[in-house]
GUDREN-522029 format. One record per residue (C-alpha): residue number from 1; residue in one letter; chain; x, y, z. Coordinates in nm, 3 decimals. Last residue first. Layout:
     n   res   chain        px        py        pz
   NUM     A       A         X         Y         Z
...
//
This chain:
     n   res   chain        px        py        pz
   110     L       A    -1.340    -1.160    -2.508
   109     N       A    -1.095    -0.972    -2.283
   108     A       A    -1.322    -0.670    -2.236
   107     D       A    -1.615    -0.893    -2.136
   106     T       A    -1.405    -1.062    -1.866
   105     T       A    -1.287    -0.729    -1.725
   104     A       A    -1.638    -0.585    -1.719
   103     H       A    -1.776    -0.903    -1.563
   102     I       A    -1.511    -0.898    -1.292
   101     R       A    -1.581    -0.531    -1.218
   100     E       A    -1.957    -0.591    -1.202
    99     I       A    -1.893    -0.870    -0.951
    98     S       A    -1.661    -0.655    -0.741
    97     S       A    -1.903    -0.364    -0.723
    96     V       A    -1.845    -0.047    -0.918
    95     N       A    -1.650     0.271    -0.851
    94     I       A    -1.328     0.235    -1.050
    93     P       A    -1.435     0.118    -1.395
    92     A       A    -1.250    -0.184    -1.533
    91     I       A    -0.987    -0.166    -1.805
    90     T       A    -0.746     0.073    -1.635
    89     E       A    -0.606     0.398    -1.765
    88     I       A    -0.293     0.577    -1.648
    87     Q       A    -0.240     0.934    -1.762
    86     Y       A     0.114     1.054    -1.703
    85     G       A     0.148     1.404    -1.564
    84     M       A     0.440     1.368    -1.324
    83     L       A     0.197     1.371    -1.029
    82     V       A     0.004     1.084    -1.187
    81     C       A     0.323     0.883    -1.238
    80     V       A     0.436     0.941    -0.878
    79     S       A     0.092     0.838    -0.749
    78     Y       A     0.100     0.514    -0.950
    77     A       A     0.452     0.444    -0.821
    76     I       A     0.321     0.469    -0.464
    75     L       A     0.031     0.238    -0.548
    74     T       A     0.274    -0.003    -0.713
    73     L       A     0.499     0.003    -0.407
    72     V       A     0.205    -0.081    -0.181
    71     P       A     0.059    -0.352    -0.405
    70     V       A     0.395    -0.524    -0.472
    69     Y       A     0.545    -0.505    -0.124
    68     V       A     0.229    -0.621     0.055
    67     E       A     0.276    -0.997     0.067
    66     Y       A     0.650    -0.969     0.131
    65     Y       A     0.586    -0.790     0.463
    64     G       A     0.711    -1.049     0.709
    63     L       A     1.049    -1.078     0.540
    62     L       A     1.121    -0.713     0.626
    61     E       A     1.163    -0.773     0.998
    60     D       A     1.151    -0.416     1.135
    59     L       A     0.825    -0.462     1.322
    58     Y       A     0.950    -0.781     1.487
    57     G       A     0.703    -1.054     1.571
    56     V       A     0.414    -1.160     1.791
    55     F       A     0.258    -0.835     1.916
    54     L       A     0.371    -0.561     1.679
    53     S       A     0.427    -0.798     1.390
    52     A       A     0.066    -0.917     1.408
    51     L       A    -0.059    -0.559     1.411
    50     L       A     0.166    -0.464     1.119
    49     L       A     0.058    -0.768     0.917
    48     P       A    -0.309    -0.708     0.996
    47     V       A    -0.282    -0.347     0.867
    46     I       A    -0.062    -0.424     0.565
    45     M       A    -0.312    -0.664     0.411
    44     G       A    -0.520    -0.371     0.291
    43     S       A    -0.263    -0.312     0.017
    42     G       A    -0.414    -0.594    -0.185
    41     V       A    -0.758    -0.433    -0.176
    40     R       A    -0.624    -0.101    -0.303
    39     L       A    -0.411    -0.274    -0.567
    38     L       A    -0.709    -0.476    -0.693
    37     W       A    -0.930    -0.167    -0.710
    36     P       A    -0.704     0.038    -0.930
    35     K       A    -0.639     0.392    -0.800
    34     E       A    -0.899     0.669    -0.789
    33     Y       A    -0.991     0.586    -0.429
    32     F       A    -0.636     0.651    -0.306
    31     R       A    -0.605     0.995    -0.459
    30     Y       A    -0.275     1.042    -0.271
    29     A       A    -0.271     0.789     0.017
    28     F       A     0.041     0.596    -0.088
    27     L       A     0.220     0.914    -0.197
    26     A       A     0.145     1.073     0.140
    25     A       A     0.261     0.763     0.328
    24     L       A     0.585     0.751     0.127
    23     L       A     0.648     1.121     0.193
    22     A       A     0.578     1.084     0.566
    21     W       A     0.809     0.781     0.588
    20     T       A     1.089     0.971     0.413
    19     V       A     1.036     1.285     0.623
    18     L       A     1.048     1.084     0.946
    17     T       A     1.365     0.902     0.839
    16     S       A     1.531     1.229     0.733
    15     I       A     1.439     1.392     1.064
    14     S       A     1.610     1.116     1.258
    13     W       A     1.407     0.887     1.479
    12     P       A     1.414     0.900     1.858
    11     R       A     1.387     0.570     2.044
    10     T       A     1.038     0.472     2.156
     9     L       A     0.907     0.264     1.865
     8     L       A     1.219     0.052     1.806
     7     G       A     1.276     0.006     2.177
     6     L       A     0.922    -0.119     2.224
     5     N       A     0.954    -0.348     1.924
     4     H       A     1.271    -0.510     2.062
     3     D       A     1.134    -0.525     2.415
     2     F       A     0.832    -0.713     2.282
     1     M       A     1.058    -0.997     2.169
//
């Protein structure tokens, strides 16, 4: 199993693959702390999933990453929309504690 991941990480990657991954990483990180809190927290699952896949799974097994597809792709789409000039507003403020955020969301829905 580890030979599979080792081969995947040590073989040369094409320029197009490297550019694609770099572009996706840049879009993911672009203005990260201005993005919705729930998406930022949800995307945090990618680190333990990658570490677990490195040691007890296959890094290129896409089924293992289902939990993070939605938050990561939504954060990337959020960056694309911002770069295209769309203004995206959320209900809750960005830089408040979790409890204040829940109260703000609950009060807005009443």
